[in-house]
C-alpha positions in Angstrom: -17.1 -2.6 21.9 -20.8 -3.2 21.0 -21.6 -6.7 20.2 -23.9 -6.9 17.0 -25.8 -10.0 15.4 -25.8 -10.5 11.8 -28.8 -9.0 11.3 -28.0 -5.6 13.3 -24.6 -5.2 11.7 -25.3 -3.2 8.6 -24.1 -0.1 9.6 -20.9 -1.3 11.4 -20.2 -2.9 7.7 -20.9 -0.1 5.8 -17.7 1.9 4.6 -16.8 5.3 3.2 -16.0 6.3 -0.3 -13.0 7.6 -2.1 -15.9 10.0 -3.8 -15.6 13.0 -1.3 -16.1 16.0 -3.5 -15.4 18.9 -1.6 -12.0 17.5 -0.4 -11.5 16.5 -4.2 -11.8 20.0 -5.2 -9.1 21.1 -2.6 -6.9 18.7 -3.6 -7.2 19.8 -7.5 -6.8 23.3 -6.6 -3.2 22.3 -4.9 -2.3 20.4 -7.8 -3.0 23.1 -10.3 -0.9 25.5 -7.9 2.2 23.0 -7.8 1.9 22.7 -11.7 2.0 26.6 -12.1 4.2 27.4 -9.5 6.3 24.7 -8.8 8.6 25.1 -6.3 7.1 28.1 -4.5 3.6 26.6 -4.4 5.2 23.7 -2.5 7.1 26.0 0.0 4.0 28.3 0.5 1.7 24.9 1.3 4.1 23.4 3.6 4.5 26.7 5.6 0.5 26.7 5.5 0.0 23.1 6.8 3.0 22.0 8.4 4.3 25.1 9.9 7.9 24.6 7.9 9.6 27.3 6.2 11.2 26.1 2.9 13.7 27.1 0.7 15.5 25.8 -2.4 18.6 25.1 -0.2 16.5 23.6 2.8 14.0 21.6 0.8 15.8 18.7 -0.2 17.2 16.5 3.1 21.0 17.4 3.3 23.5 15.0 4.2 24.6 16.8 7.1 21.2 16.3 8.2 21.0 12.7 7.8 24.5 12.2 9.3 22.9 14.1 12.4 19.9 12.1 12.4 22.2 8.7 12.9 23.5 10.4 16.1 20.3 10.4 17.5 19.2 6.8 16.8 20.3 4.4 19.7 22.5 1.2 19.1 19.7 -0.9 20.0 17.2 0.5 17.7 19.6 0.6 14.6 20.3 -2.7 15.1 16.6 -3.6 15.2 16.0 -1.4 12.1 18.9 -3.1 10.1 17.5 -6.7 10.9 13.9 -5.2 9.9 15.4 -4.2 6.5 17.2 -7.6 5.9 14.3 -9.3 6.5 12.1 -7.3 4.2 14.2 -6.8 1.6 14.8 -10.5 1.5 11.7 -11.3 1.0 10.8 -8.9 -1.8 14.0 -10.2 -3.6 12.6 -13.7 -3.8 9.5 -12.8 -4.8 10.2 -10.7 -7.6 9.1 -12.0 -11.1 11.3 -12.9 -13.8 11.3 -12.8 -17.9 9.2 -15.6 -19.3 9.8 -16.5 -22.8 8.8 -19.8 -24.5 9.6 -20.9 -28.2 7.9 -23.4 -30.1 7.3 -24.4 -33.8 9.5 -21.0 -34.8 7.6 -18.5 -32.6 9.0 -17.1 -29.6 6.0 -15.5 -27.2 6.2 -14.5 -23.6 7.5 -11.3 -21.6 10.4 -9.8 -20.2 10.3 -7.6 -16.5 11.6 -4.2 -16.8 11.5 -1.7 -13.7 10.5 1.8 -14.1 13.0 4.3 -14.0 11.9 6.3 -10.9 9.6 5.8 -8.0 8.4 8.4 -5.5 7.6 6.9 -1.9 5.2 9.0 0.3 5.9 8.5 3.9 3.1 9.7 6.3 4.3 12.0 9.5 1.4 13.0 10.9 0.2 12.0 14.5 3.2 9.6 14.7 6.3 9.0 13.1 6.0 5.7 10.7 9.5 4.7 10.1 8.3 1.1 9.1 6.4 3.0 6.0 9.9 3.8 4.7 10.7 -0.1 4.5 7.7 -1.2 3.3 7.4 1.4 0.5 11.3 1.8 -0.6 12.3 -2.0 -0.2 9.9 -3.4 -3.1 11.1 -0.5 -5.4 14.7 -1.6 -4.5 14.1 -5.1 -5.3 12.2 -4.3 -8.3 15.6 -2.6 -9.4 14.4 0.8 -9.6 17.3 3.0 -10.4 15.9 6.3 -8.8 14.1 6.2 -5.7 12.6 9.6 -4.3 11.0 10.1 -0.9 8.6 12.7 0.3 7.5 13.1 4.1 6.3 16.2 5.7 8.8 18.1 8.2 7.1 19.1 11.2 8.8 22.7 11.6 11.4 21.9 9.6 12.3 18.5 10.9 11.9 14.8 10.1 12.1 12.3 12.8 15.7 11.0 12.9 14.8 7.4 12.5 12.9 7.9 9.5 15.9 9.7 8.0 18.2 6.7 8.9 15.8 4.1 7.6 15.8 6.1 4.2 19.3 6.2 3.8 19.7 2.4 5.0 16.8 1.5 2.4 18.8 3.1 -0.2 16.7 6.1 -1.1 18.5 8.5 -3.5 16.5 11.7 -2.6 14.7 13.0 0.2 12.1 16.2 -0.1 10.4 17.7 2.9 6.7 17.7 1.9 3.5 16.3 2.4 0.0 15.8 1.4 -1.4 16.7 -2.0 1.5 19.0 -2.9 4.0 16.1 -2.4 1.9 14.0 -4.7 1.4 16.7 -7.3 5.5 17.5 -7.0 6.4 13.9 -7.5 4.0 13.3 -10.7 4.7 16.8 -12.4 7.9 17.6 -11.2 9.3 21.1 -10.0 12.5 22.9 -10.6 13.8 21.1 -7.4 11.9 17.7 -7.7 12.3 15.4 -11.4 8.8 13.8 -11.7 8.8 10.0 -11.2 7.1 7.2 -13.0 5.0 5.8 -9.9 4.2 7.1 -6.7 3.5 4.7 -3.7 2.6 4.7 -0.2 -0.1 5.3 2.4 -1.5 8.8 3.5 -4.5 10.9 4.5 -7.5 11.5 2.6 -5.7 14.5 0.8 -2.7 12.0 -0.6 -5.1 9.4 -1.5 -7.3 11.5 -3.4 -4.4 13.3 -4.8 -3.0 10.1 -6.2 -6.3 9.3 -7.9 -6.3 12.6 -9.6 -2.6 12.2 -10.9 -3.1 8.4 -12.0 -2.7 8.2 -15.7 0.2 10.9 -15.3 2.0 8.6 -13.1 1.0 4.8 -11.8 -0.1 4.7 -8.5 0.0 1.2 -6.0 -3.5 1.8 -4.7 -6.0 4.0 -3.1 -5.6 3.8 1.0 -7.9 4.7 3.7 -8.1 4.4 7.2 -6.5 1.1 8.9 -8.6 -1.7 9.3 -8.3 -5.1 11.1 -10.8 -8.1 11.0 -10.3 -10.9 13.5 -12.0 -14.3 13.0 -12.0 -15.9 16.3 -13.5 -19.2 17.7 -14.1 -20.5 21.1 -10.2 -21.4 21.4 -9.2 -17.9 21.0 -7.4 -15.9 24.1 -9.9 -12.8 24.8 -7.0 -10.7 26.1 -5.0 -11.4 23.1 -7.9 -10.6 20.8 -8.6 -7.4 22.6 -4.8 -6.4 22.2 -5.1 -6.9 18.7 -8.0 -4.7 18.2 -6.2 -2.0 19.9 -3.2 -2.2 17.7 -5.5 -0.8 15.0 -7.8 1.2 16.9 -4.8 3.6 18.4 -3.8 4.5 14.3 -6.6 6.8 13.9 -10.0 7.7 14.8 -11.6 6.3 11.3 -9.7 3.4 12.0 -12.2 0.1 11.9 -11.4 -2.9 14.3 -14.0 -5.4 14.0 -14.0 -8.9 15.8 -16.2 -12.1 13.9 -17.2 -15.1 16.2 -19.4 -17.7 16.9 -19.1 -17.8 20.6 -21.3 -15.4 22.7 -19.0 -15.8 25.7 -15.9 -14.9 24.1 -17.5 -12.0 22.6 -18.4 -11.0 25.9 -15.0 -11.5 27.5 -13.3 -9.7 24.5 -15.7 -6.4 25.2 -14.2 -6.8 28.9 -10.7 -7.2 27.9 -10.9 -4.0 25.4 -12.2 -1.9 28.4 -9.6 -2.9 30.5 -6.8 -2.4 28.1 -8.1 0.8 26.9 -8.0 2.3 30.3 -4.3 2.2 30.1 -3.3 3.0 26.4 -1.5 6.2 25.8 -3.6 6.8 22.9 -6.8 5.8 24.7 -8.9 8.9 23.3 -8.2 8.2 19.7 -8.8 4.5 20.1 -11.9 4.8 22.0 -13.0 6.9 19.5 -12.2 4.3 16.9 -14.2 2.0 18.2 -16.9 3.6 19.2 -17.8 4.8 15.7 -16.3 2.1 13.6 -15.5 -1.0 15.6 -17.5 -3.9 16.9 -17.9 -7.7 17.7 -20.3 -9.6 15.5 -22.1 -12.7 16.3 -22.3 -15.4 13.7 -24.0 -18.9 13.5 -20.5 -20.6 12.3 -17.2 -19.7 11.0 -18.2 -20.0 7.4 -20.8 -17.2 7.8 -17.9 -15.3 9.5 -15.8 -15.8 6.1 -18.6 -14.6 3.9 -18.7 -11.4 6.1 -15.0 -11.0 5.9 -14.8 -11.6 2.1 -17.8 -8.9 1.9 -15.8 -6.5 4.1 -12.1 -7.0 2.1 -10.3 -6.0 5.1 -6.8 -4.8 5.2 -5.3 -7.0 7.7 -7.5 -10.1 8.5 -6.6 -12.5 11.4 -7.8 -16.2 11.6 -7.4 -16.6 15.4 -9.1 -20.1 15.2 -7.7 -23.5 16.3 -7.4 -24.7 12.7 -6.6 -21.5 10.6 -4.9 -23.4 7.5 -8.3 -25.1 7.2 -10.4 -21.5 7.3 -7.9 -19.9 4.8 -9.2 -21.7 1.3 -12.6 -19.6 2.3 -10.8 -16.4 2.5 -11.1 -14.3 -1.2 -10.4 -11.1 -0.3 -8.1 -9.5 2.4 -4.6 -7.4 2.2 -2.9 -9.7 4.4 -3.7 -12.8 6.5 -2.4 -13.3 9.8 -2.8 -17.2 11.2 -2.9 -18.3 14.5 -2.7 -17.5 18.0 1.0 -16.4 18.1 0.9 -13.9 14.5 -0.4 -10.4 15.9 -0.5 -8.1 13.1 1.9 -6.1 14.0 4.4 -8.9 13.2 3.5 -7.9 9.7 3.7 -4.1 10.2 7.5 -4.4 10.9 9.4 -7.6 10.4 8.0 -10.8 9.0 8.9 -9.6 5.6 5.5 -9.2 3.5 4.7 -5.5 3.0 2.3 -3.9 5.1 1.1 -1.1 2.7 -2.2 -2.7 1.9 -5.4 -2.2 0.5 -8.1 -0.8 2.7 -11.9 0.1 2.4 -13.0 -2.8 0.6 -10.4 -2.3 -2.1 -9.0 -5.7 -1.6 -11.3 -7.0 -3.9 -9.2 -5.7 -6.5 -6.1 -4.1 -5.3 -3.2 -6.0 -3.9 -0.5 -5.6 -1.1 2.3 -3.2 -2.3 4.8 -5.1 -4.0 7.7 -5.4 -6.7 5.0 -5.8 -9.7 3.9 -2.2 -8.8 7.6 -1.0 -9.8 7.5 -3.2 -12.9 6.3 -3.5 -16.4 5.8 -6.4 -18.4 6.8 -6.1 -22.2 5.6 -8.8 -24.5 8.1 -10.3 -26.8 7.2 -11.9 -30.1 9.8 -13.6 -32.7 8.6 -15.3 -35.8 10.8 -17.3 -38.3 10.0 -17.6 -41.9 8.2 -21.0 -41.7 6.3 -19.7 -38.6 4.8 -16.8 -40.5 4.0 -19.0 -43.5 2.2 -21.3 -41.5 0.0 -18.6 -39.3 0.2 -15.7 -42.3 -3.3 -16.8 -43.7 -4.9 -16.7 -40.5 -3.7 -13.3 -39.9 -4.8 -12.2 -43.3 -8.0 -13.2 -43.1 -8.8 -11.7 -39.7 -7.3 -8.5 -40.6 -9.5 -8.5 -43.7 -12.5 -8.9 -41.8 -11.7 -5.7 -40.0 -11.0 -4.0 -43.2 -7.5 -3.3 -42.4 -6.1 -3.9 -45.8 -2.6 -2.6 -44.8 -2.4 -5.1 -41.9 -2.9 -7.8 -44.0 -0.4 -6.7 -46.9 2.2 -6.4 -44.3 1.7 -10.2 -43.6 1.3 -11.0 -47.4 4.7 -9.3 -48.2 6.7 -11.8 -46.1 4.7 -14.8 -47.2 4.9 -13.9 -51.1 8.8 -13.6 -50.6 10.7 -16.0 -52.7 
């Protein structure tokens, strides 16, 4: 990994945007096609992009296909899957929002929380089966109380990875469709003959999925706009360089666009991390992908102190942030922008990917400054509740009338006066 100073790291800190005009034109064309031709457009696009020939009979995954998938999953892997599901679901259930109503002086105000009726969960299926994305997309919706959960995932040559299907069944998905890309987002947002539209679309995907979610936002709700995976590690002299190198590669192997950045105040540690990354790269099965990601989007930044490191981290607003320092709890108050924070030597990022409980669908590309981790809130709506007694409207009414009349809205004022004048 290349080592930078604060003065020389500007290019490393720069990030791409979601304003990709040519790709957006392609996405808009796909969405328009799906809106116009429905199922058949999806079938044609799936054959074009994924080599999958679909019909109305094979579009939705059958119970027979799911049963066959169970036979291909080993008991040991199934046990790990079930344990992960239990852990993630328990976390989201305990984190859920509750109604909040307060009565005082004849006025009851607050809100009640209601789940959306239907959620569409997108699960990538590109260079590797990402079964964990099933758990992380579906279980927050399930914990929120969503009644109908639809999953879309691409099928390579007509098949979905068995563990993905088993995970979907165990998590309580109601419908699974063999579709990916912008066409899947369009089908979920607008509906087709076979796919009933949903209210919210969540889950990660490639740039075409992200741009499609951006395009349909307003027709449906979305969780966030997610780009390539990222990790930033703030490390001090106490850090084990081999552990840091392993964590750097845990993200770099995702995609050639993935970003892996280390920030440290130790020049000696920076040198040793660079050496250990090279050693680990040479035996990594996905070496080519990881090496390109590190060459183009990775690096080690030398800072004067950890406070400066936190400033850089807050500016980047990374998807995953590891505080690999002697006392991470003392650094946490300085962190303002991150998707998820992993604290200490024994909390590598993959713990959060699979098992700890908190969701791994996180904002990227600096959007952690305004987006948050996928959670139950994405699948719920707060509805305001207001209740006044006769006595309360008599007390507050004159102020409401005065404010309404200041906006020249006499009917507003009269609706209140009608109650105030009641004998």
